[in-house]
C-alpha positions as CSV (number, residue, x, y, z in Angstrom):
1,M,-17.7,-14.3,3.8
2,F,-17.1,-16.5,6.8
3,S,-19.3,-17.4,9.7
4,V,-18.8,-16.4,13.3
5,G,-21.5,-18.3,15.2
6,K,-24.8,-17.5,13.4
7,R,-23.5,-14.2,11.9
8,R,-21.8,-14.0,8.5
9,V,-18.9,-11.6,8.4
10,P,-18.0,-10.0,5.0
11,V,-14.3,-10.1,4.3
12,G,-14.0,-8.6,0.8
13,A,-15.3,-5.1,1.5
14,P,-13.1,-4.3,4.5
15,A,-10.1,-5.7,2.5
16,A,-10.9,-3.4,-0.4
17,V,-11.1,-0.4,1.8
18,G,-7.9,-1.2,3.6
19,S,-6.0,-2.0,0.4
20,G,-7.3,1.2,-1.2
21,L,-6.1,3.3,1.7
22,I,-2.7,1.7,1.6
23,A,-2.4,2.2,-2.2
24,M,-3.4,5.9,-1.8
25,A,-0.9,6.4,1.0
26,L,2.0,4.8,-0.9
27,G,1.0,6.5,-4.1
28,A,1.1,9.9,-2.4
29,L,4.4,9.1,-0.8
30,V,6.0,8.2,-4.1
31,A,4.5,11.2,-5.8
32,A,5.8,13.5,-3.1
33,T,9.3,12.1,-3.2
34,A,9.8,11.6,-6.9
35,G,12.2,13.9,-8.5
36,G,11.5,15.1,-12.1
37,G,8.4,14.6,-14.0
38,L,6.5,12.0,-16.0
39,G,8.8,9.9,-18.2
40,T,11.9,10.4,-16.1
41,G,11.8,6.9,-14.7
42,N,11.1,8.0,-11.1
43,G,7.7,6.2,-10.9
44,L,5.5,9.3,-10.9
45,G,3.1,7.8,-13.5
46,G,2.7,4.7,-11.3
47,A,2.1,6.9,-8.3
48,Y,-0.7,8.6,-10.0
49,V,-2.2,5.3,-11.1
50,A,-1.9,4.0,-7.5
51,L,-3.7,7.1,-6.2
52,L,-6.5,6.6,-8.7
53,L,-7.0,2.9,-8.2
54,G,-6.7,3.3,-4.4
55,L,-9.5,5.9,-4.5
56,I,-11.7,3.6,-6.7
57,G,-11.0,0.6,-4.4
58,T,-11.8,2.6,-1.3
59,A,-15.0,4.0,-2.8
60,L,-16.2,0.6,-4.0
61,G,-15.3,-1.1,-0.7
62,G,-17.1,1.5,1.2
63,R,-20.2,1.1,-0.9
64,A,-20.1,-2.6,-0.4
65,L,-19.8,-2.2,3.4
66,T,-22.8,0.2,3.3
67,R,-24.9,-2.2,1.3
68,S,-24.0,-5.2,3.5
69,R,-25.0,-3.3,6.6
70,H,-28.4,-2.3,5.2
71,T,-29.3,-5.8,4.2
72,R,-29.1,-7.2,7.8
């Protein structure tokens, strides 16, 4: 958190949401363009992991944003 005047602005939660959305978008792009299946070296396994972790990061960041707005 950092202060803007008397108001404290959370930094971690919006960063988690943004990073999660980017991870999901890039994971979907790699999954859509990868030729072959798992184990062929095209990064399909990593794309699935990026989609899963991006979804988790977005959900947790959204939850943190919601909680920070309710406590004010």
